[in-house]
N, C-alpha and C positions, 0 to 999 in steps of 0.2 A: 202354691199348687201348680202342677204341671198343666200346660194348656195344650189344646189340639195343635196349635201352631208349633209348639216344641216337638210334639210327636211327628208331625209332618217333616220338620227339619231333620230330626234324627233318622227318619226312614228314607227321605228323598233328597235332603240337602236344601230344600226350598221352604221358606217361611210364607205363611199366608196371613195377611192382616186380618181378614174376616174370621180366622180361626183363633185369634187371641182371646175372644170373649168366652170361649168354651173351656172352662177349667174342670179338671178331673181329680177325683180323690184316689184312694189306694187302688192298686191293681190286685187281681185275684185270678187263680187258675181253677178254683173250685166255686161253682155257681152258688153254693150254700154260704160262701164267705164274702160274696159281693156286697159292698156298701153302696147306699144311694149316691149317685154321682160318680161311681167308680168305673174302672175298666175291667174287662174280662178277656183273658187270653185263652182261646180254645186250643188246648194242646192235645194232639193225638197220643194215645197211650196203648199199652199192651192189653189192658182190661177194659178201660173206658175211653171214650173219645169226647173231648170237651165240646166238639161241634154238636153233640147231641143235647147239650145243656145251654145253648145260647139263649133259647127262649126263656128258660128259668132265670138266667142272669139278667135279662131285660126286666123280667117281672120283679126282681129284687132291687131294681133301680140302676143297673148299669147304663151308662150313656153311650159307651162305645164297646163293641166286641170285635176282637181281632180273630179272623178266620183265615184258613188257607185252602178252603174248598167251598163249593156252593152249599148253602144251608137253606132249607125250605121254610123260611120265615118271611113274612110280609113286612120287611123293613128295608130301607135303602142300604146300598152297599157302595162304599168308595173303594174302587179297585186300584191298588198300587202295584199290581204285578207286571204291568206293562213297562218295558224298558224306557219308554218315552211318556212318562206320566204327565198329563196336563191338568194342573189344579185350577179349576175355574174360580171366579170371584166369589161364588156362593157355594156353600156346602149343605149336605142333607141336614134336616132337622133331627136332633137326637130323639130317641136312641137309634143308632145306625151301626152298621158293620164296616170294618176296614179289612179288605182282603189283601193279604201279603203272601209271599211265596213260602214262608216258614214262620209260624207263630212264635216258636221258641226263639229263633234268631231275632225276630222283631222285638220281643221282650228284652233280650240282651242288648240290642242296639239302642233302644230307648233308654235303658238303664245306664249304659255307657255315656250317652249324651248328657243325661240328667246329672250324673255324678260330676261331670266336668264343669258344671255351672256353679259349683259350690267349693269354698275353700275349707270346708270342715276337715278336721284331722281324722284320718282313718287308721284304726288299729286292727290289723289282721291277726288272727289266732289260729294255729293249727297244732297238731300233735296226735299221737296214737291214743292217749288216754288223758282225760281231764280238760279237754278244750271247751266243752260246753259249760262246765262249772266255772272255768277260768273266765270265759266270756261274761258270765253273769256277775261274778265278783269284780272284775275289772270295770264293768259298766257301773256297778254300785259305787265303787270308789271314785271314778271320774265324775259321776253325777253329783258329787258333793260340791263341785264348782261349776261344771259344764253341763249344758243340756245335751244328753247323750242318747243316741240311737243305737239299738242292738238288733241283730236278727232274732225274731221270736222263735222259740222252740229250737229245732235243729234244721232250720232253713239255711243250710250251709253249702248248697251245691249250685249247679249251673242254672237251676230254676229259682231256688229260695233266695240266693244272694241278690240277683237282679230285682226280685220283688221287694226286698228290703231297701235297696238303693233308691227305688222309686218313692220311698217314704221320706227321703232326705228333703230338707227344706232350709230356708235361711235361718230358722230358729235353732238348728242343731249346730253345736260346736264340735262334737265328736261323733264318730260312728265306730262301734266295736263289733267286728264281723268275724264270726267263726267260719273257717274254711275247711271243708271236708276233702279227703283225698281217697281216691279209689284207683286211678290210673295215672301214669306219667302225663304231665302237661295240664292236668286239671287245675291245680293251684295256680299255675302260671296264667291260665285263662281267667280265673277268678280275680287275680291281682290286676290283670289288664283292665277288667271292668271297674274294680274298686279303687285302684291307685292308692294302696296303703303307704303311709309314711313310717309307721311303726309296725314291727312284726314280732309276735311272741310265739316261741316254740316250746311246747310242754315237754315232750319226750318222743322217743322213737321206740315203739314196742313191736309186737308181732301181729296186732290186729290189722286186717286187710292184706295179710301176706298171701292169702289165697289168690287175690287179684294182682298184687304188686310183684309177688315172686320171692322176695327175700327182704330181710331187715335193711340191707344196704339199698335196695331199690326203694323201700319206704323212706329212708333217710334222704335219698336223692329227690324223691317227690316232695317231701316236706320242705326241703331246702329251696324249692322254687319260690317260697314266700320271701326269704331273705335276699334271694337274688333279684327279686323284683323291686326291692326298696330303693329309694333314691340314695345318692351318696351322702355321707356325713357332711354337715351336721344335721341336715333335715331328716335323713333316714336313720332309724335306730332299730337294731336287732336285739331283742331281749331273749337271751339264750340260757338254757338249763346247763349250768356248769357240771352238774353231777352226772349227766348223760354223755358218754364219749361220742355218740353219734351226733348229738346236738352241738357239742363243742367243735366237731369237725366242720360245722356249717359256718364258723367264723371266717374261714378262708374263702367262702363263697359269696360274700356280700361286700358292697361298697359302703354300707351303712356303719355307723358307730355301733360297736358291740357292747352290750351291757349284760353282764353275767349275774345270775342269781343261783343260789344253791345252799348247801350245808357245809361248804368249805370256805375257810378264810381267803382262799384264792379268788372267790367271787366278789363282785362289786357290792352286792347285797346278800347277806348270808344270815343263817339262823343257827342257834344251838340251844342247849338246855330245853329241849322240846319235851313237853309233858302232856300226854293226853289225859283229860279228866272225864272220859266217857261222854255221857250226854251233856255234861256241863260245858264242854268245849275243849279248847286247846290253849296251853300256855307255852310261850317260847321267848327267847331273847333274840333281838334283831340287831344286826350290825350294819352300819353304812358309813364308810370313812371313819371319822373319829367319834361318831355317834353310836350309842348303845341304848336300845329301848326294850322294856319289858312289856310284852303284850299278852292279853287274853282275848281270844276271839271265839265266837259261837260256831266253830267248825268241828266236825266229828272226825277223830282219828289222826294219828301222827302224820299220815301222808298229806293231810290237808295243809300242812305248813308250806308245801310247794305252791299250792293255789294262792295262799296269802302272800308269798314272796312275789309271785308274778303280778298280782294286783298292786302290791306296794311298789314294785319296779315301774309299772305303768304310771302310777301316780307321780313318782319321782321325776321321770323323764318328761311328764306333762306339766311339771311345775307346781304340783300340789304341796301343801304344807303337811307336816306329820300329823297335825290335828285332823286335817281333812282325810288323810289316808286311814288313820286309825278309826275315825268315825265311820268311814265306808266299810272297813273290814268288820266292824262290830255290828253293822246292819245287814250283814251278808247271810244271816241264817235262812231267810226266805228265798235265797237264790240257789240253795244247794239241792241236789237231786236226792241224796240219801236222807230219808226222813224217818223219825221214830214215831211209831203208832202204838198206843196202849190199847190192848184189846179188852173187851168187857170182862173176861175171866182173869185179868191182871197180868197176862203175859205181855211182853214187849216185842214188837216187830220192828226190825231195821229193814225198811223197804228201800232196797237198792236195785229194783227190778228193771230199771230203764235199759241197761246194756251191760255187757261184760267182756273183759279181756283178761288174760292171765295176771297182768299187773294190777288192774283194778280189783280183781277177785281176791288176790292176796292181801291187798290193802283193806278190803272189807272184812276179811277174816281176822286181820290184825285188830280192827276195831271191835269185832265181836269178842275177841280175847280180852279186851280192856274193860268190859262191862260185867258186873257181878250178876250171877245167876246161872242156872243150868243152860248150856249153850247148844242150840240146834241150828245147823246150817242147812238151808234148802238151796241147792246149787244146780243151775241148768247148763245146757250146752253153751259153749263159746264158739261162735261161728266165724268163718272167714279167716281162720288161722293158717290155712294152707299147710306147708311142711312143718309148722310148729304145733299142729293140732294135738298129736299124741303127747308130746313133751309138756305143752301148756296144761293140759288136763291132768297129767300125772303130778306136776308140781303143786297144783291146786289141791289135789287129793291128799298129798303128803301133809300140806299145811292144815287141811281140814282135820286130819287125824290128830294133829297136835293141839288143835283149838276146841273142836266140837265134842260134845258128849253124845250127840246123835246127828246123823247125816242123812238127808233125803236128797237124792239126785233125780233130775228130770230131763228126759231127752236121750236120744241115741248116743250122742258123744259123751254125755255126762256119766254114762256107765263107766268110762275110764277113770273118772274122779272117784267113784265108789270103789272100784277095784284097787286103785292106788292107796286109798285110805285104809282099806282092810290090810293090804300088804304092809302098810306103815304102822299097824298096831291097833287101829280102831276095831273093837270087836264086831264081828260080822252081824250079830243080832242087833247092833245099834246102827246099822246101815240099811236103808230101804231105797230101792230104785223104782221109779215109776215112769210111765211113758206119756202121761198127760196131766193137765192141771187139775181136773176133778179128783183124780186118784191122789194127787199130792195134798189137796185140801182134806180129803177123807183121812189120810194118815195123820195130818197135823191136828185135826179135831180130836182124835183119840190120844195124841201124844202131849199136846200143850197143857201146861199147868201154870198156876199163879207163880210168878217169880222167874219164869223161863224167859230167855232172850233168843229170838229166832231171826236169823239173817236170811233174806230172800234175794237172790241175785242170779241173773242169767241173761243171755242175749235177748234183745228186744223182740225177736221173732217168736219167742216162746210165750210172750204175753203173760209173764209171771205176776204182773200187777193184778191179775184176776184172782190169784191166791190171796193177796192182801185184802181185796174187796170182799171175797167170800168169808174170810175169817172175821172181818169186822162185823159182818151181818150175823154170824152164827156163834162166834166164840163165847 
């Protein structure tokens, strides 16, 4: 566990012997998530200011709270904002505050310092689509041999990744870290904190084009991961051979390149892919002179790419095929798309976490593979920038080919509905709604036993509320 002495050294360059005795558990930025003996970082935000919750953090057991302004709480405060900080032989009794010039920067500096105390192998993962699921399955595979840390949920940014790094300890052999991308330089900064030796790139799509500007700009941003890797043989870049933008990254890294994909030109590749609906996926795997027949509990043909990434990570980390296969077969609980059977017998494919054109098309392909009357409930895809109209149009065309009924939700999703009608789906089988309650009402009247309904849209629409409402009343 990190000590107060570690923290002081990270922030001031000076260790204090008397601070060695105070050990701290996990860090939090939400006072409701503070654990006894933990640290609380009061981050100012657009809607809420963490400084307003320092008292609650102490009530929940925080020993130290980092602040960047005065807080009206009757607790001692160790001020580190002076350029000539003098650390005395004694420190305040906890709980107490530590004042810094910038609480976010303090969190990052402490995480940077803490990461460098351990020799754990770090695997960084980024990409436009599939990085969270890849993180989960890679961690499942590696945990067959190694004690593996991963960032929980989607804590993949300049706040979440440092919080994860502070959970590192001598007991961890590996850390699997998802890295999000919004603007140029962001992944480079996350890599500077995490120091990954292995990088996995899933693909380069159109999501976040609104911020990045173009697919080429997205590719440059994602390539910051492979550029940050150490030179071979320590550094290894696991790249998607099927994506030309990702193949382009091979020339941007000093690391050894390991390709995966559906082509024999890749180091690890798959063919004879057969989706078995909710029963999972079968495929043939090739590596060198080895050929293996696998069946894994992953949904949809597109999931073979996730399996390939996880298998590649296992191979470069020295796992046996038995360990890799066991990890892949235990991956069902790590996947975001889940199948929910409603009381009326209809089946819901809940993929409501997020959406981009690539993942939306993959989900529609899965819907197409399952028997039953098919209903697609599709919401807005956000942050597509110049690809917004084309992305929604392509999804609408595929929905017309797959779905018997289409329900669209949100302002942008109207383009999906219009494209579906133009592509041949009868207008009376298409309904557009503007909010979740209306979508639930439509589905309550529409759903019958034997139906299969896909629910997918960007996270901001909170389409998971549709699934929850249907489970209660269907």
